[in-house]
mmCIF file as Biopython writes it, N, C-alpha, C and O atoms, coordinates in Angstrom:
data_model
#
loop_
_atom_site.group_PDB
_atom_site.id
_atom_site.type_symbol
_atom_site.label_atom_id
_atom_site.label_alt_id
_atom_site.label_comp_id
_atom_site.label_asym_id
_atom_site.label_entity_id
_atom_site.label_seq_id
_atom_site.pdbx_PDB_ins_code
_atom_site.Cartn_x
_atom_site.Cartn_y
_atom_site.Cartn_z
_atom_site.occupancy
_atom_site.B_iso_or_equiv
_atom_site.auth_seq_id
_atom_site.auth_asym_id
_atom_site.pdbx_PDB_model_num
ATOM 1   N N  . MET A ? 1  ? -71.269 116.072 192.323 1.0 0.0 1  A 1 
ATOM 2   C CA . MET A ? 1  ? -72.562 116.373 193.059 1.0 0.0 1  A 1 
ATOM 3   C C  . MET A ? 1  ? -73.687 114.962 192.009 1.0 0.0 1  A 1 
ATOM 4   O O  . MET A ? 1  ? -73.823 114.886 190.788 1.0 0.0 1  A 1 
ATOM 5   N N  . LEU A ? 2  ? -74.080 114.376 192.720 1.0 0.0 2  A 1 
ATOM 6   C CA . LEU A ? 2  ? -74.585 113.476 192.948 1.0 0.0 2  A 1 
ATOM 7   C C  . LEU A ? 2  ? -75.848 113.545 191.564 1.0 0.0 2  A 1 
ATOM 8   O O  . LEU A ? 2  ? -76.353 114.647 191.349 1.0 0.0 2  A 1 
ATOM 9   N N  . THR A ? 3  ? -76.337 112.210 190.603 1.0 0.0 3  A 1 
ATOM 10  C CA . THR A ? 3  ? -76.904 112.824 189.652 1.0 0.0 3  A 1 
ATOM 11  C C  . THR A ? 3  ? -78.936 113.051 190.054 1.0 0.0 3  A 1 
ATOM 12  O O  . THR A ? 3  ? -79.906 113.632 189.567 1.0 0.0 3  A 1 
ATOM 13  N N  . ALA A ? 4  ? -78.606 112.150 191.229 1.0 0.0 4  A 1 
ATOM 14  C CA . ALA A ? 4  ? -80.194 112.256 191.767 1.0 0.0 4  A 1 
ATOM 15  C C  . ALA A ? 4  ? -79.884 113.927 191.922 1.0 0.0 4  A 1 
ATOM 16  O O  . ALA A ? 4  ? -80.453 114.700 191.151 1.0 0.0 4  A 1 
ATOM 17  N N  . GLU A ? 5  ? -78.931 114.450 192.983 1.0 0.0 5  A 1 
ATOM 18  C CA . GLU A ? 5  ? -79.145 115.749 192.504 1.0 0.0 5  A 1 
ATOM 19  C C  . GLU A ? 5  ? -79.492 116.893 191.506 1.0 0.0 5  A 1 
ATOM 20  O O  . GLU A ? 5  ? -80.314 117.808 191.525 1.0 0.0 5  A 1 
ATOM 21  N N  . LEU A ? 6  ? -78.376 116.407 190.476 1.0 0.0 6  A 1 
ATOM 22  C CA . LEU A ? 6  ? -78.440 117.154 189.505 1.0 0.0 6  A 1 
ATOM 23  C C  . LEU A ? 6  ? -79.818 117.097 188.530 1.0 0.0 6  A 1 
ATOM 24  O O  . LEU A ? 6  ? -80.136 117.969 187.722 1.0 0.0 6  A 1 
ATOM 25  N N  . PHE A ? 7  ? -80.376 116.150 188.741 1.0 0.0 7  A 1 
ATOM 26  C CA . PHE A ? 7  ? -81.673 116.123 188.254 1.0 0.0 7  A 1 
ATOM 27  C C  . PHE A ? 7  ? -82.973 116.666 189.421 1.0 0.0 7  A 1 
ATOM 28  O O  . PHE A ? 7  ? -84.183 116.451 189.490 1.0 0.0 7  A 1 
ATOM 29  N N  . TRP A ? 8  ? -82.420 117.114 189.883 1.0 0.0 8  A 1 
ATOM 30  C CA . TRP A ? 8  ? -83.605 117.894 191.168 1.0 0.0 8  A 1 
ATOM 31  C C  . TRP A ? 8  ? -83.123 119.224 191.032 1.0 0.0 8  A 1 
ATOM 32  O O  . TRP A ? 8  ? -83.756 120.196 191.444 1.0 0.0 8  A 1 
ATOM 33  N N  . ARG A ? 9  ? -81.819 119.307 190.363 1.0 0.0 9  A 1 
ATOM 34  C CA . ARG A ? 9  ? -81.862 121.122 190.408 1.0 0.0 9  A 1 
ATOM 35  C C  . ARG A ? 9  ? -82.828 121.233 188.939 1.0 0.0 9  A 1 
ATOM 36  O O  . ARG A ? 9  ? -83.381 122.231 188.476 1.0 0.0 9  A 1 
ATOM 37  N N  . ILE A ? 10 ? -82.814 120.579 188.694 1.0 0.0 10 A 1 
ATOM 38  C CA . ILE A ? 10 ? -82.672 120.974 186.247 1.0 0.0 10 A 1 
ATOM 39  C C  . ILE A ? 10 ? -84.564 120.709 186.628 1.0 0.0 10 A 1 
ATOM 40  O O  . ILE A ? 10 ? -85.400 121.350 185.992 1.0 0.0 10 A 1 
ATOM 41  N N  . PHE A ? 11 ? -84.972 119.714 187.706 1.0 0.0 11 A 1 
ATOM 42  C CA . PHE A ? 11 ? -86.510 120.064 187.863 1.0 0.0 11 A 1 
ATOM 43  C C  . PHE A ? 11 ? -86.551 121.256 188.782 1.0 0.0 11 A 1 
ATOM 44  O O  . PHE A ? 11 ? -85.498 121.772 188.409 1.0 0.0 11 A 1 
ATOM 45  N N  . GLU A ? 12 ? -86.803 121.705 189.297 1.0 0.0 12 A 1 
ATOM 46  C CA . GLU A ? 12 ? -86.426 123.359 190.375 1.0 0.0 12 A 1 
ATOM 47  C C  . GLU A ? 12 ? -86.507 124.599 189.508 1.0 0.0 12 A 1 
ATOM 48  O O  . GLU A ? 12 ? -87.325 125.518 189.542 1.0 0.0 12 A 1 
ATOM 49  N N  . VAL A ? 13 ? -84.861 124.289 188.273 1.0 0.0 13 A 1 
ATOM 50  C CA . VAL A ? 13 ? -85.427 125.060 187.695 1.0 0.0 13 A 1 
ATOM 51  C C  . VAL A ? 13 ? -85.868 124.748 186.618 1.0 0.0 13 A 1 
ATOM 52  O O  . VAL A ? 13 ? -85.127 123.776 186.767 1.0 0.0 13 A 1 
ATOM 53  N N  . THR A ? 14 ? -86.226 124.627 185.890 1.0 0.0 14 A 1 
ATOM 54  C CA . THR A ? 14 ? -87.264 123.920 184.643 1.0 0.0 14 A 1 
ATOM 55  C C  . THR A ? 14 ? -89.221 123.413 184.861 1.0 0.0 14 A 1 
ATOM 56  O O  . THR A ? 14 ? -90.268 123.541 184.226 1.0 0.0 14 A 1 
ATOM 57  N N  . GLY A ? 15 ? -88.892 122.997 185.769 1.0 0.0 15 A 1 
ATOM 58  C CA . GLY A ? 15 ? -90.438 122.540 186.473 1.0 0.0 15 A 1 
ATOM 59  C C  . GLY A ? 15 ? -90.843 121.254 185.027 1.0 0.0 15 A 1 
ATOM 60  O O  . GLY A ? 15 ? -91.819 121.248 184.276 1.0 0.0 15 A 1 
ATOM 61  N N  . SER A ? 16 ? -89.545 120.205 185.092 1.0 0.0 16 A 1 
ATOM 62  C CA . SER A ? 16 ? -89.638 119.620 184.538 1.0 0.0 16 A 1 
ATOM 63  C C  . SER A ? 16 ? -90.085 118.258 184.577 1.0 0.0 16 A 1 
ATOM 64  O O  . SER A ? 16 ? -89.169 117.470 184.811 1.0 0.0 16 A 1 
ATOM 65  N N  . ILE A ? 17 ? -91.334 117.691 184.402 1.0 0.0 17 A 1 
ATOM 66  C CA . ILE A ? 17 ? -91.608 116.364 185.282 1.0 0.0 17 A 1 
ATOM 67  C C  . ILE A ? 17 ? -90.997 115.204 185.305 1.0 0.0 17 A 1 
ATOM 68  O O  . ILE A ? 17 ? -91.282 114.298 186.088 1.0 0.0 17 A 1 
ATOM 69  N N  . SER A ? 18 ? -89.957 115.152 184.289 1.0 0.0 18 A 1 
ATOM 70  C CA . SER A ? 18 ? -89.175 113.585 183.683 1.0 0.0 18 A 1 
ATOM 71  C C  . SER A ? 18 ? -88.312 113.755 184.301 1.0 0.0 18 A 1 
ATOM 72  O O  . SER A ? 18 ? -88.091 112.867 185.125 1.0 0.0 18 A 1 
ATOM 73  N N  . ALA A ? 19 ? -87.451 114.821 184.276 1.0 0.0 19 A 1 
ATOM 74  C CA . ALA A ? 19 ? -86.595 115.028 185.379 1.0 0.0 19 A 1 
ATOM 75  C C  . ALA A ? 19 ? -87.126 115.155 186.967 1.0 0.0 19 A 1 
ATOM 76  O O  . ALA A ? 19 ? -86.141 115.556 187.587 1.0 0.0 19 A 1 
ATOM 77  N N  . TYR A ? 20 ? -88.175 115.001 187.839 1.0 0.0 20 A 1 
ATOM 78  C CA . TYR A ? 20 ? -88.380 114.833 188.350 1.0 0.0 20 A 1 
ATOM 79  C C  . TYR A ? 20 ? -88.073 112.686 188.801 1.0 0.0 20 A 1 
ATOM 80  O O  . TYR A ? 20 ? -87.173 112.156 189.452 1.0 0.0 20 A 1 
ATOM 81  N N  . LEU A ? 21 ? -89.521 111.949 187.940 1.0 0.0 21 A 1 
ATOM 82  C CA . LEU A ? 21 ? -89.201 111.592 188.214 1.0 0.0 21 A 1 
ATOM 83  C C  . LEU A ? 21 ? -88.026 110.823 187.853 1.0 0.0 21 A 1 
ATOM 84  O O  . LEU A ? 21 ? -87.807 109.879 188.611 1.0 0.0 21 A 1 
ATOM 85  N N  . LEU A ? 22 ? -86.827 111.053 186.441 1.0 0.0 22 A 1 
ATOM 86  C CA . LEU A ? 22 ? -85.062 110.198 187.206 1.0 0.0 22 A 1 
ATOM 87  C C  . LEU A ? 22 ? -84.868 110.880 189.085 1.0 0.0 22 A 1 
ATOM 88  O O  . LEU A ? 22 ? -84.419 110.294 190.070 1.0 0.0 22 A 1 
ATOM 89  N N  . TYR A ? 23 ? -85.265 111.897 188.986 1.0 0.0 23 A 1 
ATOM 90  C CA . TYR A ? 23 ? -84.051 111.970 190.626 1.0 0.0 23 A 1 
ATOM 91  C C  . TYR A ? 23 ? -84.709 110.929 191.362 1.0 0.0 23 A 1 
ATOM 92  O O  . TYR A ? 23 ? -83.935 110.294 192.078 1.0 0.0 23 A 1 
ATOM 93  N N  . ARG A ? 24 ? -86.480 110.391 191.414 1.0 0.0 24 A 1 
ATOM 94  C CA . ARG A ? 24 ? -86.970 109.842 192.117 1.0 0.0 24 A 1 
ATOM 95  C C  . ARG A ? 24 ? -86.343 107.940 192.302 1.0 0.0 24 A 1 
ATOM 96  O O  . ARG A ? 24 ? -86.151 107.123 193.202 1.0 0.0 24 A 1 
ATOM 97  N N  . ARG A ? 25 ? -86.232 108.038 190.745 1.0 0.0 25 A 1 
ATOM 98  C CA . ARG A ? 25 ? -85.774 106.565 190.510 1.0 0.0 25 A 1 
ATOM 99  C C  . ARG A ? 25 ? -84.107 106.887 190.975 1.0 0.0 25 A 1 
ATOM 100 O O  . ARG A ? 25 ? -83.691 105.967 191.680 1.0 0.0 25 A 1 
ATOM 101 N N  . TYR A ? 26 ? -83.227 107.815 190.773 1.0 0.0 26 A 1 
ATOM 102 C CA . TYR A ? 26 ? -81.943 107.849 190.723 1.0 0.0 26 A 1 
ATOM 103 C C  . TYR A ? 26 ? -81.903 108.063 192.714 1.0 0.0 26 A 1 
ATOM 104 O O  . TYR A ? 26 ? -80.826 108.275 193.273 1.0 0.0 26 A 1 
ATOM 105 N N  . SER A ? 27 ? -82.770 107.994 193.238 1.0 0.0 27 A 1 
ATOM 106 C CA . SER A ? 27 ? -82.342 108.767 194.870 1.0 0.0 27 A 1 
ATOM 107 C C  . SER A ? 27 ? -83.211 107.339 195.064 1.0 0.0 27 A 1 
ATOM 108 O O  . SER A ? 27 ? -84.099 107.826 195.763 1.0 0.0 27 A 1 
ATOM 109 N N  . GLN A ? 28 ? -83.595 105.888 194.940 1.0 0.0 28 A 1 
ATOM 110 C CA . GLN A ? 28 ? -84.246 105.310 195.627 1.0 0.0 28 A 1 
ATOM 111 C C  . GLN A ? 28 ? -83.023 103.546 195.142 1.0 0.0 28 A 1 
ATOM 112 O O  . GLN A ? 28 ? -83.225 102.364 195.420 1.0 0.0 28 A 1 
ATOM 113 N N  . GLN A ? 29 ? -82.033 104.119 194.481 1.0 0.0 29 A 1 
ATOM 114 C CA . GLN A ? 29 ? -81.159 103.217 194.989 1.0 0.0 29 A 1 
ATOM 115 C C  . GLN A ? 29 ? -79.838 103.344 196.059 1.0 0.0 29 A 1 
ATOM 116 O O  . GLN A ? 29 ? -79.193 102.341 196.365 1.0 0.0 29 A 1 
#
């Protein structure tokens, strides 16, 4: 699983904004 996908899963489950921001950071690479 890609790191970005992992953070997206965390965001979906927890609603964590920090996880979403990390997802965006990794997905832009």
